[in-house]
C-alpha positions, 0 to 999 in steps of 0.5 A: 500500500502506498505511504501517505504523507501526513498533513497537520492543519493549524488554524483557529477557524473551525470552518477553515479546518473543516473546509480543508478536510473536504477540499479534495480527495487527499488520499488519491493525491498521496496525502492524508489530514493526520490532525488539526489544532486551533492554536500554535501551542496545541499545534506544536504538541500535535506535531511532536506526536504525529511528526507530519511531513507537512504543516499548514498554519495560519499566521494570526492565532491565540497563544502562539502565532504562526511565525513563532510556531514556525521557529519552534518546528524548525528548531526541533523538526527541521525537515518538516515542510511549512506552508503559511496561510495569510490574509492581505492584512498580515501578508507583510508579516507572513513574508518575514517567516521565510527567514525562519524556513517556511516553504511557501505561503497562500493567501486565504482569499485566493485559496484554490484546491489546484494551487494547494495541490500543486504546491504540495506535490512540489514539496512532496517526499517519496516513499523512501523519504529517509533514503532519498538523496536531495535533488541537484539544486538542494545539493548545490545549496548545501555545498554553498551554505553549509559544508565543503566536500572533496572535488571528486566526491562533489562531481560524483554527487552531481553526476548522480543527480544528472549534472555532468561537470568536467574534472578540469574545466573552470567554474564561475558563480553568479549570485543575485538577491531578489527584493520582489514580493513573491518567493524567488523559488517559484521562478527557479524553473523559469530562471533555469530555462532562460539560462539554458536558452542563452547558454545551452553548452555550459553545464550548470546548476541553479538554486535559491538559498534560504537567504533568498539569493539566486545562485547559478554555477556554470562550467566553461568547457575547454572548447568554449570561452566564458560568456561575455559581459554583454551576453550575461547582461542580455540574460539578466535583462530577460530575467528582469522582464520575466520577474518585473524586477531589476537584477544585479548579479555578482560574478566571480572570477573563474575558479578550478575547484568546488571545495571552496565554493562556500567561501566564494559564495560569501565573497559574492554576497559581500560584493552584492552589498556594493550594489549601492554604488551601481544602481544601473549595472547588471553585472558586478565583479571584484574589478569594479570595487577599489580597495581603500576607504574615503575618509570623512573630512572631520576637521573641515566639517567642524568649521562648517557648523555655522547654522547661518551658512548650512550650504557649506556643510551641505556641499561638504557632505555631498562632495564626500558622497560623490568621492565615495561613489567614485571610489566604490570601495568604502563599506556602504554601512560606513558611508551611511553612518558617516552621513548620519553622524554629520546630520546628527552633529548639524542638528546638535549645532542648531540646538546649541545655537538655541534654534528649536529642533524639537520637531526634527529631533522627534523624527530623527529615528525615522530619518536615519532609518530612511537613510539606512534603507536608501538603495543607492547614492541618489536616494541617500542624497534625496533624503539628505536634501529633504533634511537640509530643507528642514534644517534651513526652515528651522534656521529661517523661522528661528532667525525671524523670531530672534530678530524681534527678540530683545534677549537675542539682541542682548546676546548678540551684543555680548558675543560681539563685545565679549572682549570688552569689560561688560557689566549687567548694569551697563547692559540694562542702561544700553537696552533701556530695561530694568536691572533686576528684570534683565538679571531675571531674563538672563536666568530664565533664558540661560539657567545661568547668572550673568557672570557665568554666562559671560565667562562661557561666551568668552571661553567659546570665543577662546576655543575658536581662536585656539582652533583657528589661530597660532596666537599665544594663550596670553594674547587669546586671553586678552582678546577674549576679555579676561583680566589675566592669563591665570584667571583665563586658564582657571575659567577655561579648565572649569568649563572644558575640563582641560587647559587651553594648551591641552585643548589646542593640542587635542584638537590638532591631534584629531585634525 
């Protein structure tokens, strides 16, 4: 008698579970509904008892949802096939299950018996389940991602599965990632057919890894030369028309042995991360990537933090991005973090200059996430341009408010004249306000008393002179309004936790 493959149905809707039982004549297709459960916790206990070949589970269930159930099953029974049922509302959540090892998903509103049976037949396991060797594609995936195997044994394993590689001819590995909405393995037969259409004389094998990468391994027979970039690009363009999605393939240099295939695969995955710099390219090789990073000009950027001249900071950041793109050797993560750090510093500079940054600070996490998700340099620049527009709006609004603000006028006067002897009583007379009111106004706006505020303003001036001039400490202390160098050094160290001399040394060392 034919062995039937066991299916367990896990869904909190009884009507759906009953519907599955009578969806078709299961036994005539080689399957049997071996059990059912109403939630993930019951479902996992049932899987432990029955050990089915296939589990069909809902996503949203009480107790334990479908994604958590998938993780549990794959941890304890990794060979079990899992099909997830999802509605349109939780479709995006369902897709996250592919990282855990689900085999496919079906949309409840579109569920048809023919689609389900076709999927089950593709996943089906023959009577001699434990003894059956994996398919050529499965074996290819295993040696790509799990282990290496001696060349002769590897060729024999492929030969047993109908793939006849020669012992001495070189190989090339192609790897691409797919960002479309449907599982890539659904298209693997079509991808294989397209490859054979373009390159019928090159022995080859393809697979889709658990990470969703499509890989094609082909060999160059001694009587042939390797396909040209134009020929490979023509194949890729046909794939793009077939899957309605852009593709970039990382292409290895020719290699002579399959024993190090997993290392070559990892190198191709790393190479794919540089697609950020090549949005229009179809084929990427190691020769396209230049070694060495482009350093961000930290010292120069420090001099571009004037909120009233944001165009200087913008120009510097854009120049950095363009230099990195031209070099195409800096890690993409590093580039994005440098840009994010620069934006963070600019926002802080606006805040330090008493501009209102509450709104942009509240959206900072989302802003940096958009930068992280940018797919190429142009999309990163677009996010950056929107950010600078927001920063400029903050400065324009704040500047307009400040121009009509009495306290800002007083602050500006102090900054412009901090090298002179300044007294609160004289400021009150100059701006025609009450001495006591001015003292209160200072504390309300700065949380400092006037002498402390004046000292801090003078220290800020001194810091700028220490960074940008070679003047002596004595000269700088006089130009900042301090009565003598000793008092200047004492105040500077109190505010900055280092002496003026130490500050200058530290700054030039960083620069």
